[in-house]
N, C-alpha and C positions, 0 to 999 in steps of 0.2 A: 566356607561355604560359597562367597563371592567369587574366591580363586578357582574352585572349582565350576562354579557356573561360566566362567570366563573362559576355562579350558573349552568347556561344550560349545561356546560361541553366542550364546544369548546376549551376554552383556556386551561382547563385542561387536555384534550385529546392532544391539541397541544405540552404542556409542557412534558407530558408524553411521547409522541414521540420523542420528541428531547432528552431526558433523556436517552432513550431506545437508541438512534441512537448514543448519545455520548458514552454511555457503550459499545456498539457493536464496534465503531471504535478504542476505546480503548483496548478492549479485543483483535480485531484484528492485531492492531498494536504489541500488547505485543508477540500474538503466533508466528506472522511473525519474530519478534526479535529473539525469541526463536528458531525458526527454521534458521534463517540465523546463530546465533552462532552455532547451530549443525552443519549444512551444512560447515559452514566454518571450523570447528574442522575436519569433514569429511575429506573435500577437503585436510587439509594441513597432515592428518595421515593416511588415507587410500587412497587417491589417489596420493600422492605425487609419489609413486614408480610406479604406473600403468599409467599415463598420461606422454603424452609429456610436455615439459614447455609450449609449445603452449597453448596445451590444458587445461592444469593446470592454466594457465592464464586467458583463456576464462571462466573457472569456477569460479575464483576468481572475476572478473567481474560480474558475476551475483551474488555473494554473497555481494558484495559492495554496489551494486544498491538495492537489497533486503532490506539490512539494512536501508539504507539512507530512503527508503519508507516506511519501518515498523514506522521509526521515524517520517516520513510525518503523517500517520496515527493517532498517538500519537497526532501530532500538530492539525490534524482535529478533532481529539475528545476534546482538549483543547479550540479550537476555538469556537466548538460548544457549549461549555458551557460559552463561554466568550461574544460570539454574537449570540444568539440562534434565533434571527431573520433571520439570513444569511443563506441561503439552502446549507450548505457545504456537503451534502451526497453526491453530485456527486464528490467532490475532493476525497472522501474516496474511493469511487468505482473506481475511476478511477486508484488511487494508487492500490488497489487489482487486479485489472485487469493486470496493468502495472507489477506487482511481477509476477505473473502468466506466462504473454506471454514473457516477458523480460528476467528476470531472469531464468524462467522454460526452454525457448528454449535454453539459453546458458548452463545449466546443461546439457541437453539432448544431444546438440551440443558436449559439453566437453566429456562427457562419451561414447556416441555411434560413434562419429563421423560423423553423417550423416549431411552432412553440410547445406542442405535445411532446417534446424531449424535455421539458421542464418539468412534467410531471412525473417523470422517472428519477428525476434527481433526488428526492427524499429517500429512495430507497439505498442508493448509495450513501446518502449521509446515516443512514440507520446502519450499513455495513461498517463506516466508519465507528460509530458511537459501539458498535458490538465488538470491533476490534480494540479497542481501547479497553472496555471491560474484561474481555477477556485478558488482556496484556496485566491489568491490575490484579484481578482473581487467580492468576496463574502464578504471580510473582508472591503475592501476598499470603497465598495459602501454605 
């Protein structure tokens, strides 16, 4: 039956979609890691004398979690290739959203000093937690 389904195209389309998502998350993880390294260098060199130690520390936390979850995106891409029947896309998207909200809010907070950006940071943290939970659940089942 699976040969017949493959001839009709649904297996092939599913496989192509899985490969596209694997490539997408690997590319996204690579770009996010590149950005984390660049932002880390920017913080260490350009912001060192412009930010207070507290604000520089906040910026560095953003970079650290940015890199952790860039690596998480690479893990999602790998897991997608290893367990293609699992729906890992949600984990990858949660990591992307988490990087944008968690790290992004910390970058803006540290550079501008606008404290309310710190109030949205936990939403990004929840996205990170959700991504890891989805990753575990998808692979373990």
